[in-house]
N, C-alpha and C positions, 0 to 999 in steps of 0.2 A: 505492501500499500503506499504510494507516493505521500501521502501524507502524515504518515507515521516516520519516513525516513526523513522527511521534511522538519519535523517535531522534534526530532532528535538531534538535528544538524545545525536549524538555525532559531535564533530567538528573534522572533519577528512577530506583531502585533495583528496576528487575524484572529478575525470573530470565531472561526472554525478551520479546522484543518482540511475542510473536503475540496474536492477537486477546483468546484466552483469559485470558491472564496478565495482559496490560494491564489489561482488564475485574474480575479478580477481585481486582489490587492496588488499584484505583480502588473498592471494594467493591461492583460488580455481584455481586448473586447468582444463579448459573446453578440450572435446575431439576433438571439431573444435573451434578453436577461431578464424577461419576466417569466421564463420558463424554469422548473428544476425538474429533477426526475419524479418526484410524486405529482405534480401539474401534468407532467407529458402522460403518466399512467393513467390520472384520473379522465384527462380530455379524452383520450385514447377510448377507454372504456366507454365514458359517457356519450363521446359525440362521434369519434372516427368509425365506431363499429357499426353507428345507425345510419349514418350519410355517406363513407365512403369518400368523404371529401379529400381531394387530393391536395388542395392547396395546405391543409391541415397537416396531412401526412408529410409533406415535403418540408413543412415548420419543423416537425418532430426529426425527422431525420437529417436539417442542418444543425438541429440542437444536439444530438448525438454528433455529427461530424465535428461541431466546436468542442466536446469533449474529448474526442480523441486529437485533433490541430492543437491544441492547448497543450498536451503532456509533452512534446519536445519543447514547445516556447518555455514552459515553466521550468524546464531542465536547463535549458541556455539561461533565462535569468537567474535562478538561482545560482548556475556556475560564475556567472557577470558578478556577482553580489559576493561571492566568497572567494576570488582571485586575489590574490593579495599583489600589488606594483612593486 
């Protein structure tokens, strides 16, 4: 878990050590900052399964893509923070 590794290695004022909190603190810009895993799951069950709304599914996929794209971005930012000149 990246959050545990970061918590053990850095003293940073995160609200939590969840992926999104870490990424946002370090400046990552999510396409859908209003979404989180719980919201995606509830919208999927409550709306997508009934409507098969392609735009909603695209929004979910973009949210998931951000979760993947932010990983190397976070690692690079933390590497820069930890580098000693």
